C-alpha positions in Angstrom: -22.5 3.3 15.1 -22.7 0.5 17.7 -21.3 -2.9 16.7 -23.9 -5.6 16.3 -23.7 -9.0 18.0 -26.0 -11.9 17.2 -26.7 -14.4 20.1 -27.9 -17.9 19.2 -29.1 -20.2 22.0 -32.2 -22.2 22.7 -32.2 -21.1 26.4 -34.1 -17.9 27.0 -32.3 -17.2 30.3 -28.9 -17.2 28.5 -30.2 -14.9 25.8 -31.6 -12.5 28.3 -28.5 -12.4 30.5 -26.0 -12.0 27.7 -28.2 -9.5 25.9 -28.3 -7.3 29.0 -24.5 -7.5 29.6 -23.6 -6.8 26.0 -26.1 -3.9 25.7 -24.7 -2.4 28.8 -21.3 -2.5 27.1 -22.7 -0.5 24.2 -23.3 -3.2 21.6 -26.5 -3.7 19.6 -27.8 -7.2 20.3 -29.8 -9.6 18.0 -31.1 -12.9 19.2 -32.0 -16.2 17.5 -33.3 -19.4 19.2 -32.3 -21.9 16.6 -29.8 -22.5 13.8 -32.3 -21.9 11.1 -33.5 -18.7 12.6 -29.8 -17.6 13.0 -29.2 -18.0 9.3 -32.1 -15.7 8.5 -31.0 -13.1 11.0 -27.3 -13.1 9.8 -28.4 -12.9 6.2 -30.7 -9.9 6.8 -28.7 -8.0 9.5 -25.0 -8.8 8.8 -23.8 -8.7 12.4 -20.2 -8.0 13.4 -20.0 -11.0 15.7 -22.0 -14.2 16.3 -22.0 -16.0 19.6 -23.3 -19.5 18.9 -24.3 -22.3 21.3 -23.3 -25.8 20.2 -26.1 -27.9 21.8 -29.4 -26.9 20.1 -32.3 -29.0 18.8 -33.0 -29.6 15.1 -29.7 -28.2 13.8 -26.8 -28.1 16.3 -24.2 -25.3 16.6 -21.5 -27.1 14.6 -23.8 -27.6 11.6 -24.9 -24.0 12.0 -21.3 -22.9 12.0 -20.6 -24.9 8.8 -23.5 -23.2 7.0 -22.7 -19.8 8.3 -19.0 -20.1 7.1 -20.2 -21.5 3.7 -22.5 -18.5 3.1 -20.5 -15.8 4.9 -16.8 -16.9 4.8 -15.5 -13.9 6.7 -18.0 -14.1 9.6 -16.7 -13.9 13.1 -18.1 -16.7 15.4 -17.5 -17.5 19.0 -18.8 -20.9 20.1 -20.2 -21.8 23.6 -21.4 -24.9 25.3 -22.3 -26.4 28.7 -20.9 -29.8 27.6 -17.5 -28.6 26.5 -14.6 -30.8 25.6 -11.2 -30.2 24.0 -12.3 -32.3 21.0 -15.4 -30.2 20.5 -13.4 -27.0 20.8 -10.8 -28.2 18.3 -13.5 -29.2 15.9 -15.2 -25.8 16.1 -11.8 -24.0 15.6 -11.1 -26.2 12.5 -14.5 -25.2 11.1 -13.6 -21.5 11.5 -14.7 -20.4 14.9 -12.6 -17.6 16.4 -12.8 -18.9 20.0 -14.7 -21.1 22.4 -16.6 -20.3 25.7 -17.7 -22.9 28.4 -20.8 -22.6 30.4 -21.5 -21.5 33.0 -20.3 -18.3 31.5 -17.8 -16.1 33.2 -19.4 -12.7 32.2 -16.2 -10.8 32.6 -14.4 -13.3 30.3 -17.3 -12.9 27.8 -16.9 -9.1 27.5 -13.1 -9.4 27.2 -13.4 -12.1 24.5 -16.0 -10.0 22.6 -13.9 -6.9 22.8 -10.8 -8.8 21.5 -12.7 -10.6 18.8 -14.2 -7.3 17.4 -10.7 -5.6 17.7 -9.2 -8.5 15.7 -12.0 -8.1 13.1 -11.3 -4.3 12.8 -7.5 -5.0 12.5 -8.2 -7.5 9.7 -10.5 -5.1 7.9 -8.0 -2.3 8.2 -5.2 -4.6 7.0 -7.3 -5.6 4.0 -8.1 -2.0 3.2 -4.5 -1.0 3.4 -3.5 -3.9 1.2 -6.0 -2.9 -1.4 -4.8 0.6 -1.3 -1.2 -0.5 -1.8 -2.1 -2.8 -4.6 -4.1 -0.1 -6.4 -1.2 2.3 -5.9 1.2 -0.2 -7.5 -1.3 -1.5 -10.1 -0.1 -2.1 -13.6 -2.4 0.0 -15.8 -2.8 -0.3 -19.6 -4.2 -2.6 -22.2 -1.9 -1.9 -25.2 -0.2 -4.8 -27.0 3.0 -4.0 -25.2 1.3 -4.2 -21.8 -0.5 -7.4 -22.7 2.9 -9.0 -23.6 4.4 -7.7 -20.3 1.5 -9.3 -18.3 2.0 -12.6 -20.0 5.7 -12.6 -19.1 4.8 -11.7 -15.5 2.2 -14.5 -15.4 4.8 -17.0 -16.6 7.6 -15.8 -14.3 5.5 -15.4 -11.1 4.8 -19.1 -10.1 8.5 -20.1 -10.3 11.2 -19.5 -7.7 13.7 -18.5 -10.4 15.5 -15.1 -10.2 14.2 -12.3 -12.5 16.2 -9.5 -14.1 14.0 -6.6 -15.1 15.5 -4.0 -17.5 14.0 -0.7 -18.8 14.5 3.0 -18.8 14.1 5.2 -15.8 10.4 5.8 -14.9 9.0 2.8 -16.8 7.7 1.0 -13.7 10.2 -1.7 -13.0 9.2 -1.7 -9.4 5.6 -2.3 -10.4 6.6 -5.3 -12.4 8.6 -6.7 -9.5 5.6 -6.2 -7.1 3.3 -7.8 -9.7 5.5 -10.9 -9.9 5.6 -11.1 -6.1 1.8 -10.8 -5.7 1.1 -13.5 -8.3 3.7 -15.8 -6.7 3.3 -18.5 -4.0 5.2 -16.0 -1.8 2.5 -13.3 -2.0 1.6 -13.6 1.7 5.2 -13.1 2.7 7.4 -9.9 2.7 8.2 -7.9 -0.4 11.5 -6.1 0.6 13.1 -3.6 -1.7 16.4 -1.7 -1.7 17.6 1.0 -4.1 21.3 0.1 -4.7 21.9 3.5 -6.2 20.5 5.5 -3.2 22.7 4.0 -0.5 26.3 5.0 0.1 28.9 2.4 -0.5 30.0 2.4 3.1 26.5 1.4 4.2 25.2 -0.9 1.5 26.7 -4.1 3.0 25.0 -3.4 6.3 21.7 -2.6 4.6 21.8 -5.9 2.7 23.2 -8.3 5.3 22.7 -6.4 8.6 25.3 -5.9 11.4 26.1 -6.9 14.9 26.2 -4.5 17.8 29.6 -2.7 17.9 30.4 -3.8 14.3 31.4 -0.2 13.4 31.2 3.3 14.9 27.5 4.1 15.4 26.3 0.5 15.4 24.7 0.7 18.8 22.5 -2.4 18.4 22.0 -5.4 16.2 20.3 -4.8 12.9 18.8 -7.3 10.5 19.5 -6.7 6.8 17.2 -6.8 3.7 18.2 -10.4 2.9 17.1 -11.5 6.4 13.9 -9.4 6.4 12.9 -10.9 3.1 13.3 -14.6 4.3 10.5 -16.6 2.7 9.5 -13.7 0.5 10.9 -11.6 -2.2 13.9 -9.2 -2.3 13.9 -6.5 -4.9 17.3 -5.2 -5.8 16.6 -2.0 -7.7 19.3 -0.3 -9.9 21.7 -3.2 -9.3 23.9 -1.8 -12.0 25.1 0.9 -9.6 26.4 -1.6 -7.0 30.1 -1.7 -6.5 32.1 -4.7 -7.6 33.0 -5.5 -3.9 29.4 -5.6 -2.9 28.5 -7.6 -6.1 30.9 -10.3 -4.9 29.2 -10.6 -1.5 25.7 -10.7 -3.1 26.9 -13.4 -5.5 28.1 -15.5 -2.6 24.8 -15.0 -0.7 22.9 -16.1 -3.8 25.1 -19.1 -4.3 25.0 -20.3 -0.7 21.7 -18.9 0.5 23.5 -17.9 3.6 25.6 -15.0 4.9 27.0 -13.4 8.0 26.1 -10.0 9.4 28.7 -7.3 9.3 30.9 -7.9 12.4 29.4 -11.3 13.0 30.5 -14.9 12.6 27.2 -16.8 12.8 25.9 -18.1 9.4 22.3 -17.1 8.7 20.4 -19.2 6.2 17.6 -17.7 4.2 15.1 -18.7 1.5 14.7 -15.6 -0.6 13.6 -15.1 -4.2 15.7 -12.2 -5.7 14.4 -9.9 -8.4 16.8 -7.4 -9.7 16.3 -4.3 -12.0 18.5 -1.9 -13.8 18.2 1.0 -16.2 21.7 0.1 -17.6 22.6 -2.4 -20.2 24.4 -4.8 -17.9 26.0 -6.7 -20.8 27.7 -3.4 -21.7 28.7 -2.8 -18.1 30.4 -6.3 -18.1 32.4 -5.1 -21.1 33.4 -2.0 -19.2 34.5 -4.1 -16.2 31.9 -2.5 -13.9 29.6 -5.5 -13.5 30.4 -9.1 -12.7 29.6 -11.6 -15.5 29.0 -14.4 -13.1 26.5 -12.3 -11.0 24.7 -11.2 -14.3 24.1 -14.9 -15.3 22.9 -15.7 -11.7 20.4 -12.9 -11.9 19.4 -13.1 -15.6 17.5 -16.4 -15.4 14.1 -14.9 -16.4 14.7 -11.6 -18.3 11.8 -9.1 -18.5 12.1 -5.8 -20.5 9.6 -3.1 -19.5 8.4 -1.0 -22.5 8.8 2.8 -22.5 5.7 5.1 -22.6 6.5 5.9 -26.3 6.0 2.2 -27.0 2.6 2.2 -25.3 1.1 5.6 -26.2 -2.4 3.9 -26.4 -2.2 3.5 -22.6 -1.9 7.3 -21.9 -5.6 8.0 -21.6 -6.1 5.1 -19.2 -2.9 6.0 -17.2 -4.0 9.7 -17.0 -7.5 8.8 -15.7 -5.9 6.4 -13.2 -3.5 9.0 -11.8 -6.2 11.6 -11.6 -8.5 9.3 -9.7 -5.7 8.1 -7.4 -4.4 11.5 -6.4 -8.0 12.9 -5.9 -8.9 10.1 -3.6 -5.7 10.1 -1.6 -5.9 13.9 -1.0 -9.7 14.3 -0.8 -9.8 16.6 -3.7 -12.6 17.0 -6.2 -12.0 14.8 -9.3 -11.1 16.5 -12.6 -11.2 15.3 -16.2 -9.3 16.0 -19.4 -10.9 17.5 -22.5 -10.3 15.7 -25.8 -7.7 18.5 -26.6 -6.0 18.0 -23.2 -5.7 14.2 -23.8 -4.4 14.7 -27.3 -1.7 17.0 -25.9 -0.7 14.3 -23.5 -0.4 11.7 -26.3 1.7 14.0 -28.5 4.4 14.5 -25.9 7.6 12.4 -26.1 7.7 11.4 -22.4 11.4 11.1 -21.8 10.7 10.5 -18.2 8.1 7.8 -19.0 5.4 6.8 -16.5 7.0 8.8 -13.6 7.0 12.0 -15.7 3.3 11.4 -16.6 2.3 10.8 -13.0 4.2 13.9 -11.8 2.5 16.0 -14.5 -1.0 14.7 -13.6 -0.4 15.5 -9.9 0.8 19.0 -10.8 -2.2 19.6 -13.1 -4.6 18.4 -10.5 -3.3 20.8 -7.9 -2.6 23.9 -10.0 -5.3 24.0 -12.7 -8.2 25.7 -11.0 -10.8 24.4 -13.5 -12.7 21.1 -13.3 -11.7 20.3 -16.9 -8.0 20.3 -17.9 -7.6 21.5 -21.5 -4.9 21.3 -24.2 -3.4 24.7 -23.4 -3.1 23.8 -19.7 -1.2 20.6 -20.6 1.1 22.4 -23.1 1.9 25.2 -20.6 2.9 22.9 -17.9 4.9 20.7 -20.2 6.8 23.8 -21.3 7.4 24.7 -17.6 4.9 27.6 -17.6 1.8 28.1 -15.6 -1.7 29.1 -17.0 -2.8 32.7 -16.5 -3.7 33.5 -13.0 -1.7 30.6 -11.5 1.6 31.3 -9.7 4.6 30.2 -11.6 6.9 29.7 -8.7 5.9 26.0 -8.1 5.9 24.9 -11.8 8.7 22.6 -12.7 9.6 21.9 -9.1 9.9 18.3 -8.1 8.0 17.9 -4.8 8.3 14.9 -2.5 4.6 14.9 -1.7 1.3 16.4 -2.9 1.0 18.2 0.5 4.4 19.9 -0.1 3.2 21.0 -3.6 -0.1 22.3 -2.2 1.6 24.2 0.6 3.9 25.9 -2.0 0.9 26.8 -4.1 -1.1 28.2 -1.2 2.0 30.1 0.0 2.4 31.8 -3.4 -1.3 32.6 -3.7 -1.4 34.2 -0.2 1.8 36.1 -0.8 0.5 37.5 -4.1 -2.8 38.5 -2.7 -1.2 40.2 0.2 1.1 42.2 -2.1 -1.9 43.2 -4.2 -3.8 44.4 -1.2 -0.8 46.3 0.2 -0.4 43.7 3.0 -3.9 44.3 4.4 -4.8 40.9 5.9 -8.6 41.6 6.4 -9.0 42.6 2.7 -6.9 39.6 1.6 -9.1 37.2 3.7 -12.2 38.7 2.1 -10.9 38.1 -1.4 -9.7 34.6 -0.6 -13.1 33.9 0.9 -11.7 32.7 4.3 -11.9 33.9 7.9 -9.3 36.4 9.0 -8.3 34.1 11.8 -7.9 31.2 9.4 -5.7 33.3 7.1 -3.5 34.2 10.1 -3.1 30.5 10.9 -2.2 29.8 7.3 0.4 32.7 7.2 2.0 31.3 10.3 1.8 27.6 9.2 3.2 28.3 5.7 5.8 30.8 6.9 4.5 33.6 4.6 6.5 36.7 4.9 4.1 39.4 6.3 5.0 43.1 6.2 3.3 45.5 8.6 0.0 46.9 7.5 0.0 50.6 6.7 
């Protein structure tokens, strides 16, 4: 669909010339001869871009711009004038104009500016869409008393710059809490940088945190900025900090105290303003007693402590969480949505959930993929919780922890195709008929999924 541009000018010659040029470029063009007429056109047609003349009778362009921005805050406006001045351009920009054109118009410059403005608008829309997707993916779901208390603590902690220590069992959603604090903080427009201290080898953790200079060690072929530097002005989330070695703890403590550090192999002091949020599934007070965690670092981090409840402590949230994960996975993968029967939801609420939210999320993903019916019932849930598959569903994939939904779907399809081929004595044509797909499509699947194919007899 062609992008729409609204031209606003009291000179018919300008409207005719610009309309012809922009229509030749493939845009749909609307015209208005006054500010009041422009407001009506924009309200009814919602154009992608407005090109607005400043000098017009009755209501001039700057006043029109003010009213447009008041009614449509995200509207993209380019101003133009034959009596241009730097002061006028600056005033238009302060009122929210994207750019400013001087008459007589350079038509090549106009088309380039229009193209750039619409490209900028597209990027902003994509960025907003991605941000909404990310926020939905990391949304804190649940309305139980435990979750209400957690949200209250997040709301109190977020506006401050103080450090936060989040504790809780594996899979409870400590990262979600850290992200929620960041998004509600004054730093929400800056970077949220995370590092899993348990997942990085001891030999690399210092470089990951503080960066390194070129040639600092074997393999350091270029300079690299560390997580502290990347998070400057934003939030650094140190996940599973209880697994960090004492030597690295000492360096982190020094960076927190001084708000500066040097890259590995470097001598230049780098100053940063970073809010640190740490998390651990261990009892750090116990780790101090064992001598495996520094007491001074613990008190530096534990300014605002937050404990994340287990799923057992918030069973009332399970229906809401289950529906959320079903909807999320369905939308992400373009699959038809499913629902739980009352018996299916009851089975979810009876389970102990030792793996907490992560275990529930993985189970929902598995049920969505592998239960062929539109309604997930109690026996389906029980069978998958016990590590078995419902009748007619291949059992090979059950209980496997996949890195992605695509990997799980590929494994499922591979097993279905292999089973059908065996049942049909490796007859590809017959198998394609039973699976209700074209023979050529089945051949592509066999090749793509690396299905072992015996010669047909």
